[in-house]
A tleap script that builds the chain and sets N, CA, C and O, in Angstrom:
source leaprc.protein.ff14SB
mol = sequence {
  NMET SER ASN ILE LEU ILE ARG ASP LEU SER
  THR GLU THR ILE LYS GLN LEU LYS ALA ARG
  ALA HIE ARG SER GLY ARG SER MET GLN SER
  GLU LEU LYS SER ILE LEU GLU GLY ALA ALA
  ARG MET GLU SER LEU ASP ALA THR LEU LEU
  SER ALA ARG ILE ARG ARG MET LEU GLY ASN
  ARG GLU HIE THR ASP SER SER ASP LEU MET
  GLY CTHR
}
set mol.1.N position { -18.777 -10.698 -2.723 }
set mol.1.CA position { -17.339 -10.527 -2.631 }
set mol.1.C position { -16.638 -11.520 -3.542 }
set mol.1.O position { -17.157 -12.599 -3.828 }
set mol.2.N position { -15.471 -11.145 -3.984 }
set mol.2.CA position { -14.661 -12.005 -4.844 }
set mol.2.C position { -13.768 -12.901 -4.005 }
set mol.2.O position { -13.501 -12.622 -2.836 }
set mol.3.N position { -13.318 -13.968 -4.613 }
set mol.3.CA position { -12.387 -14.900 -3.981 }
set mol.3.C position { -11.043 -14.833 -4.689 }
set mol.3.O position { -10.963 -14.541 -5.882 }
set mol.4.N position { -9.995 -15.107 -3.932 }
set mol.4.CA position { -8.639 -15.151 -4.481 }
set mol.4.C position { -8.004 -16.464 -4.048 }
set mol.4.O position { -8.140 -16.882 -2.899 }
set mol.5.N position { -7.316 -17.103 -4.971 }
set mol.5.CA position { -6.581 -18.330 -4.670 }
set mol.5.C position { -5.100 -18.036 -4.870 }
set mol.5.O position { -4.685 -17.578 -5.934 }
set mol.6.N position { -4.318 -18.301 -3.843 }
set mol.6.CA position { -2.870 -18.092 -3.932 }
set mol.6.C position { -2.205 -19.462 -3.868 }
set mol.6.O position { -2.383 -20.210 -2.906 }
set mol.7.N position { -1.450 -19.774 -4.891 }
set mol.7.CA position { -0.817 -21.089 -4.986 }
set mol.7.C position { 0.677 -21.005 -4.621 }
set mol.7.O position { 1.306 -19.950 -4.702 }
set mol.8.N position { 1.193 -22.135 -4.226 }
set mol.8.CA position { 2.634 -22.349 -4.067 }
set mol.8.C position { 3.296 -21.478 -3.010 }
set mol.8.O position { 4.441 -21.062 -3.190 }
set mol.9.N position { 2.604 -21.191 -1.909 }
set mol.9.CA position { 3.271 -20.528 -0.794 }
set mol.9.C position { 4.128 -21.554 -0.060 }
set mol.9.O position { 3.741 -22.714 0.083 }
set mol.10.N position { 5.276 -21.120 0.397 }
set mol.10.CA position { 6.162 -22.048 1.106 }
set mol.10.C position { 5.554 -22.431 2.457 }
set mol.10.O position { 4.737 -21.704 3.023 }
set mol.11.N position { 5.970 -23.568 2.941 }
set mol.11.CA position { 5.510 -24.039 4.249 }
set mol.11.C position { 5.878 -23.024 5.330 }
set mol.11.O position { 5.098 -22.787 6.253 }
set mol.12.N position { 7.049 -22.434 5.217 }
set mol.12.CA position { 7.494 -21.442 6.202 }
set mol.12.C position { 6.595 -20.201 6.182 }
set mol.12.O position { 6.259 -19.657 7.234 }
set mol.13.N position { 6.213 -19.762 4.997 }
set mol.13.CA position { 5.322 -18.599 4.880 }
set mol.13.C position { 3.977 -18.903 5.534 }
set mol.13.O position { 3.446 -18.078 6.278 }
set mol.14.N position { 3.433 -20.069 5.263 }
set mol.14.CA position { 2.154 -20.470 5.866 }
set mol.14.C position { 2.283 -20.500 7.389 }
set mol.14.O position { 1.403 -20.026 8.107 }
set mol.15.N position { 3.374 -21.053 7.862 }
set mol.15.CA position { 3.614 -21.139 9.310 }
set mol.15.C position { 3.657 -19.736 9.918 }
set mol.15.O position { 3.056 -19.504 10.966 }
set mol.16.N position { 4.353 -18.805 9.282 }
set mol.16.CA position { 4.460 -17.440 9.791 }
set mol.16.C position { 3.109 -16.727 9.756 }
set mol.16.O position { 2.768 -15.987 10.678 }
set mol.17.N position { 2.346 -16.952 8.692 }
set mol.17.CA position { 1.025 -16.324 8.602 }
set mol.17.C position { 0.072 -16.872 9.661 }
set mol.17.O position { -0.711 -16.119 10.240 }
set mol.18.N position { 0.136 -18.172 9.913 }
set mol.18.CA position { -0.692 -18.765 10.958 }
set mol.18.C position { -0.334 -18.194 12.321 }
set mol.18.O position { -1.217 -17.897 13.126 }
set mol.19.N position { 0.961 -18.038 12.580 }
set mol.19.CA position { 1.410 -17.464 13.850 }
set mol.19.C position { 0.945 -16.017 13.979 }
set mol.19.O position { 0.516 -15.593 15.052 }
set mol.20.N position { 1.030 -15.271 12.899 }
set mol.20.CA position { 0.578 -13.876 12.914 }
set mol.20.C position { -0.924 -13.797 13.196 }
set mol.20.O position { -1.371 -12.964 13.984 }
set mol.21.N position { -1.697 -14.669 12.546 }
set mol.21.CA position { -3.138 -14.701 12.774 }
set mol.21.C position { -3.440 -15.035 14.229 }
set mol.21.O position { -4.314 -14.427 14.847 }
set mol.22.N position { -2.719 -15.995 14.762 }
set mol.22.CA position { -2.919 -16.395 16.156 }
set mol.22.C position { -2.619 -15.237 17.106 }
set mol.22.O position { -3.375 -14.988 18.045 }
set mol.23.N position { -1.516 -14.533 16.861 }
set mol.23.CA position { -1.153 -13.382 17.714 }
set mol.23.C position { -2.203 -12.277 17.640 }
set mol.23.O position { -2.427 -11.559 18.614 }
set mol.24.N position { -2.837 -12.147 16.491 }
set mol.24.CA position { -3.857 -11.109 16.304 }
set mol.24.C position { -5.230 -11.562 16.778 }
set mol.24.O position { -6.172 -10.772 16.819 }
set mol.25.N position { -5.338 -12.839 17.136 }
set mol.25.CA position { -6.615 -13.374 17.585 }
set mol.25.C position { -7.619 -13.513 16.449 }
set mol.25.O position { -8.827 -13.389 16.655 }
set mol.26.N position { -7.111 -13.770 15.254 }
set mol.26.CA position { -7.966 -13.890 14.075 }
set mol.26.C position { -7.773 -15.244 13.407 }
set mol.26.O position { -6.792 -15.951 13.638 }
set mol.27.N position { -8.747 -15.573 12.575 }
set mol.27.CA position { -8.594 -16.756 11.731 }
set mol.27.C position { -7.575 -16.434 10.648 }
set mol.27.O position { -7.252 -15.270 10.408 }
set mol.28.N position { -7.081 -17.463 10.007 }
set mol.28.CA position { -6.126 -17.266 8.910 }
set mol.28.C position { -6.772 -16.429 7.806 }
set mol.28.O position { -6.140 -15.516 7.275 }
set mol.29.N position { -8.023 -16.732 7.457 }
set mol.29.CA position { -8.713 -15.984 6.410 }
set mol.29.C position { -8.860 -14.517 6.798 }
set mol.29.O position { -8.624 -13.632 5.975 }
set mol.30.N position { -9.241 -14.257 8.023 }
set mol.30.CA position { -9.408 -12.881 8.489 }
set mol.30.C position { -8.076 -12.136 8.481 }
set mol.30.O position { -8.021 -10.961 8.118 }
set mol.31.N position { -7.015 -12.812 8.878 }
set mol.31.CA position { -5.687 -12.188 8.888 }
set mol.31.C position { -5.222 -11.850 7.473 }
set mol.31.O position { -4.721 -10.754 7.223 }
set mol.32.N position { -5.391 -12.796 6.553 }
set mol.32.CA position { -4.984 -12.555 5.165 }
set mol.32.C position { -5.801 -11.433 4.537 }
set mol.32.O position { -5.269 -10.618 3.784 }
set mol.33.N position { -7.081 -11.394 4.845 }
set mol.33.CA position { -7.940 -10.314 4.337 }
set mol.33.C position { -7.442 -8.972 4.859 }
set mol.33.O position { -7.373 -8.001 4.105 }
set mol.34.N position { -7.100 -8.911 6.130 }
set mol.34.CA position { -6.586 -7.683 6.729 }
set mol.34.C position { -5.275 -7.244 6.070 }
set mol.34.O position { -5.088 -6.062 5.783 }
set mol.35.N position { -4.383 -8.185 5.836 }
set mol.35.CA position { -3.096 -7.885 5.196 }
set mol.35.C position { -3.318 -7.337 3.785 }
set mol.35.O position { -2.720 -6.328 3.409 }
set mol.36.N position { -4.169 -7.993 3.011 }
set mol.36.CA position { -4.401 -7.567 1.632 }
set mol.36.C position { -5.112 -6.218 1.561 }
set mol.36.O position { -4.766 -5.377 0.732 }
set mol.37.N position { -6.101 -6.010 2.427 }
set mol.37.CA position { -6.798 -4.718 2.432 }
set mol.37.C position { -5.856 -3.603 2.850 }
set mol.37.O position { -5.915 -2.503 2.299 }
set mol.38.N position { -4.987 -3.871 3.817 }
set mol.38.CA position { -4.005 -2.881 4.246 }
set mol.38.C position { -3.023 -2.538 3.137 }
set mol.38.O position { -2.669 -1.375 2.944 }
set mol.39.N position { -2.590 -3.551 2.417 }
set mol.39.CA position { -1.657 -3.323 1.309 }
set mol.39.C position { -2.314 -2.496 0.211 }
set mol.39.O position { -1.671 -1.629 -0.381 }
set mol.40.N position { -3.572 -2.754 -0.062 }
set mol.40.CA position { -4.280 -1.999 -1.095 }
set mol.40.C position { -4.436 -0.535 -0.685 }
set mol.40.O position { -4.299 0.357 -1.522 }
set mol.41.N position { -4.717 -0.283 0.582 }
set mol.41.CA position { -4.841 1.095 1.078 }
set mol.41.C position { -3.497 1.809 1.067 }
set mol.41.O position { -3.438 3.012 0.810 }
set mol.42.N position { -2.425 1.088 1.340 }
set mol.42.CA position { -1.104 1.708 1.438 }
set mol.42.C position { -0.676 2.362 0.136 }
set mol.42.O position { -0.033 3.411 0.155 }
set mol.43.N position { -1.020 1.761 -0.990 }
set mol.43.CA position { -0.608 2.324 -2.269 }
set mol.43.C position { -1.158 3.733 -2.430 }
set mol.43.O position { -0.418 4.646 -2.798 }
set mol.44.N position { -2.440 3.923 -2.160 }
set mol.44.CA position { -3.013 5.262 -2.304 }
set mol.44.C position { -2.528 6.172 -1.184 }
set mol.44.O position { -2.340 7.368 -1.405 }
set mol.45.N position { -2.324 5.632 0.010 }
set mol.45.CA position { -1.808 6.428 1.115 }
set mol.45.C position { -0.388 6.884 0.832 }
set mol.45.O position { -0.050 8.038 1.095 }
set mol.46.N position { 0.453 5.998 0.298 }
set mol.46.CA position { 1.825 6.359 -0.050 }
set mol.46.C position { 1.851 7.499 -1.059 }
set mol.46.O position { 2.652 8.425 -0.930 }
set mol.47.N position { 0.990 7.438 -2.050 }
set mol.47.CA position { 0.936 8.492 -3.067 }
set mol.47.C position { 0.484 9.807 -2.452 }
set mol.47.O position { 1.013 10.866 -2.792 }
set mol.48.N position { -0.483 9.749 -1.553 }
set mol.48.CA position { -0.973 10.955 -0.893 }
set mol.48.C position { 0.116 11.569 -0.025 }
set mol.48.O position { 0.318 12.783 -0.045 }
set mol.49.N position { 0.815 10.737 0.733 }
set mol.49.CA position { 1.888 11.237 1.596 }
set mol.49.C position { 3.034 11.821 0.783 }
set mol.49.O position { 3.591 12.859 1.142 }
set mol.50.N position { 3.385 11.153 -0.314 }
set mol.50.CA position { 4.455 11.647 -1.171 }
set mol.50.C position { 4.080 12.993 -1.781 }
set mol.50.O position { 4.902 13.909 -1.806 }
set mol.51.N position { 2.862 13.123 -2.266 }
set mol.51.CA position { 2.468 14.401 -2.867 }
set mol.51.C position { 2.440 15.511 -1.828 }
set mol.51.O position { 2.801 16.646 -2.137 }
set mol.52.N position { 2.021 15.212 -0.605 }
set mol.52.CA position { 2.029 16.212 0.461 }
set mol.52.C position { 3.461 16.631 0.793 }
set mol.52.O position { 3.733 17.810 1.020 }
set mol.53.N position { 4.364 15.666 0.818 }
set mol.53.CA position { 5.775 15.960 1.096 }
set mol.53.C position { 6.368 16.853 0.005 }
set mol.53.O position { 7.090 17.804 0.305 }
set mol.54.N position { 6.071 16.554 -1.239 }
set mol.54.CA position { 6.584 17.362 -2.354 }
set mol.54.C position { 6.016 18.774 -2.278 }
set mol.54.O position { 6.738 19.748 -2.488 }
set mol.55.N position { 4.708 18.888 -1.974 }
set mol.55.CA position { 4.110 20.225 -1.845 }
set mol.55.C position { 4.785 21.030 -0.740 }
set mol.55.O position { 5.022 22.227 -0.905 }
set mol.56.N position { 5.099 20.385 0.394 }
set mol.56.CA position { 5.804 21.090 1.484 }
set mol.56.C position { 7.190 21.539 1.042 }
set mol.56.O position { 7.618 22.652 1.349 }
set mol.57.N position { 7.888 20.666 0.319 }
set mol.57.CA position { 9.241 20.992 -0.126 }
set mol.57.C position { 9.238 22.153 -1.117 }
set mol.57.O position { 10.156 22.973 -1.124 }
set mol.58.N position { 8.209 22.221 -1.948 }
set mol.58.CA position { 8.159 23.239 -2.993 }
set mol.58.C position { 7.251 24.413 -2.632 }
set mol.58.O position { 7.033 25.307 -3.449 }
set mol.59.N position { 6.732 24.409 -1.429 }
set mol.59.CA position { 5.710 25.353 -1.025 }
set mol.59.C position { 5.999 26.818 -1.266 }
set mol.59.O position { 5.105 27.536 -1.716 }
set mol.60.N position { 7.190 27.294 -0.995 }
set mol.60.CA position { 7.482 28.724 -1.097 }
set mol.60.C position { 8.174 29.110 -2.396 }
set mol.60.O position { 8.612 30.249 -2.556 }
set mol.61.N position { 8.270 28.186 -3.300 }
set mol.61.CA position { 8.945 28.477 -4.569 }
set mol.61.C position { 7.958 29.017 -5.594 }
set mol.61.O position { 6.767 28.708 -5.569 }
set mol.62.N position { 8.490 29.826 -6.487 }
set mol.62.CA position { 7.672 30.302 -7.593 }
set mol.62.C position { 7.676 29.231 -8.677 }
set mol.62.O position { 8.718 28.661 -8.998 }
set mol.63.N position { 6.516 28.969 -9.228 }
set mol.63.CA position { 6.384 27.930 -10.241 }
set mol.63.C position { 5.969 28.534 -11.570 }
set mol.63.O position { 5.171 29.470 -11.617 }
set mol.64.N position { 6.507 27.999 -12.631 }
set mol.64.CA position { 6.135 28.458 -13.969 }
set mol.64.C position { 5.133 27.477 -14.558 }
set mol.64.O position { 4.973 26.362 -14.062 }
set mol.65.N position { 4.482 27.889 -15.586 }
set mol.65.CA position { 3.549 27.036 -16.289 }
set mol.65.C position { 4.354 25.950 -17.016 }
set mol.65.O position { 5.265 26.270 -17.781 }
set mol.66.N position { 4.037 24.703 -16.792 }
set mol.66.CA position { 4.814 23.621 -17.404 }
set mol.66.C position { 4.705 23.612 -18.927 }
set mol.66.O position { 5.571 23.054 -19.602 }
set mol.67.N position { 3.672 24.212 -19.467 }
set mol.67.CA position { 3.571 24.255 -20.926 }
set mol.67.C position { 4.694 25.106 -21.527 }
set mol.67.O position { 5.069 24.907 -22.682 }
set mol.68.N position { 5.241 26.067 -20.740 }
set mol.68.CA position { 6.404 26.846 -21.206 }
set mol.68.C position { 7.606 25.931 -21.433 }
set mol.68.O position { 8.374 26.122 -22.376 }
set mol.69.N position { 7.757 24.955 -20.576 }
set mol.69.CA position { 8.881 24.027 -20.697 }
set mol.69.C position { 8.719 23.114 -21.909 }
set mol.69.O position { 9.704 22.668 -22.499 }
set mol.70.N position { 7.490 22.846 -22.267 }
set mol.70.CA position { 7.209 21.936 -23.375 }
set mol.70.C position { 7.143 22.646 -24.719 }
set mol.70.O position { 7.052 22.002 -25.763 }
set mol.71.N position { 7.189 23.976 -24.692 }
set mol.71.CA position { 7.178 24.730 -25.923 }
set mol.71.C position { 5.813 24.810 -26.576 }
set mol.71.O position { 5.706 24.989 -27.789 }
set mol.72.N position { 4.766 24.678 -25.768 }
set mol.72.CA position { 3.412 24.752 -26.344 }
set mol.72.C position { 2.805 26.114 -26.125 }
set mol.72.O position { 1.673 26.360 -26.542 }
savepdb mol mol.pdb
quit
C-alpha cells in the first residue's frame, strides 16, 4: 500500500477529525482511510448517478445521431 502525507492541517481540523474517529470507534488512521476511500468512490458513484438521471430524463425522446450535428 502507498502512504500519503498531508501537511499544514489546522489544529481545529485535527481536533474535529480526532472526535469523528472517536465517535466511529476507530483510530485516526482508520478514520482518515475511510474518509479518503469514500471520497474516491463518490466521484465514480456521482458520475453513475448523474448518467442514470440523464437517461431517465431523456428516456422517451427520439435521439438523432450526433455526427449529424457535427456535419460529419
